[in-house]
N, C-alpha and C positions, 0 to 999 in steps of 0.2 A: 504494500500500500504506500502511496505517496500522497502528501498533502502540502499545501503551501499557504502561507498567510502573509498578506501585505498589511502593515499596521503603521499608523503615525508614530513619530518619535515623541511620545508623550506618556508619562507614567500612569496617566488616567486609564490607559489601555492595558495595563498589566494584568488585570483580572481576565480580560478577553484572551490574552496570550496564554495564560495558565489554563483556562478552561478549554481552549482549542487543543493544546497539547494533551491534557488528560483525557479529553473526549476521544481524540484519535487513538490514543493508547488503549483505552478501555474497549473500544469497538474492535480493535485488532486483536488484542491479547485476551480479552474476556477473563476467564478464571484461570488461565495458565500462568498468571503472574500474581504474586502476593502484593496487592496494591497498598496495603498498610505500610509495607517497608519501602516500596519503590516510588510511590507518588511523591513523597516529601523530597527524596533525593533528586528526582528529575525536575520537580518544580523549582527547587533551589538553584539548580544549574541554569535553567532557562531564565529565571528571574534575574540572576546575576548577569548573564549574558545580555539580556534585553535592557536592563537598567544601565549597564555600562555603555551601551550604544547611545541611549537617550542622554545620559549625564555627561559623557565624555566625547564620543565620536561625533554626535550630532548636536553638541552643546550650542545653544543659540541658533539652531537651525531646525526647528520643530517641523518644518515642511518636508524634510527629507524622510522618505519611507524606510522602514525596517522590513526586510524580507526574511521570513523564517521558513525553512524547508524541512520536511520530515520524511524520512524513508524508513519503513518497517519491513523487516524480513525475518520470519520465524521469531526468534527471541532477540534479534539485533535491532538496535535503534541508531539511526544516523540523523543528526540534527545539524543544520547549518543556519547560522545567524549572519546575515549580510548587512553591512552598513556602508555609507557613502561619505564618510568623514575622512579626515587626514590619515587615520590609522594609528595603531599602537606599535611602537618600536620595542620589540621584545628584548633587544640588547640593553635597554635602559631598565629592565625589570630585575629587581632582586627581591626574593621572598622576605616577608616580614620576619623579624627575629622575635622570639617569645619575650625577650627582655625589653623590646621597644614598645612604646605605647602609641603606636601609630593607628590612625583611623582607617586608612584605605590600604589597598594592595593585597587584600586577602582573596579576591575573586579568582584570580588565576590559580592560586594554590588550592582553593576549594574545588574548582572544576577538575583539576588534575587528580585530586583525591577521590572524587565521586564518579569519574568516567574512566573508561578503559583507554581512550585515545582523545587527545586534545591537540588541535592543530590550528594555527592562525596564518592566513595568507594575506599579504598586503597587495592591494591594487590588482585584483583579478577581474577582468571584464568591467572595469570602472568602479569596483567596490572592494571591500575587505571582507573576508570570509572566515568566521570562526566555525570550525568543524568539531563536533562532539560525537563520540561513538561509545556505545556500551552494549554488552550482551547481558540480558536479564536472566537470572536463574529461573528455571521452571518450578512451579509449585509441586511438591511431592504429592503424588496421588496415593490415597489410602486403599489398601487391598481388601 
């Protein structure tokens, strides 16, 4: 299954983004996934990615759209979040230290901890693409 969402760069649309993702996942996977464990994880990753686009990549440019693509195959999820801002230079990123009391910079770390694969590509077809992939564990069937 494939689905695509075009949404404005405005945090008012965050609930729509979350509901779209969870709705697609529940239709595709039904009872083969333990949603009590997986929905929070996937929502957190998508909220982090979308809010970073709105607050950083499209800052002061709310007219720029955010494109979110979802591809589902068996238990595999591939999510792409496209922005049209300047882009994020990963060479400038250093993970926060537990001793620092910094407010930001945790998103990249969170995404890497919760997903199997995280990849960011600058300036692809006029935009920047954050690719997130994960394989969900199947629910154990009782005999």
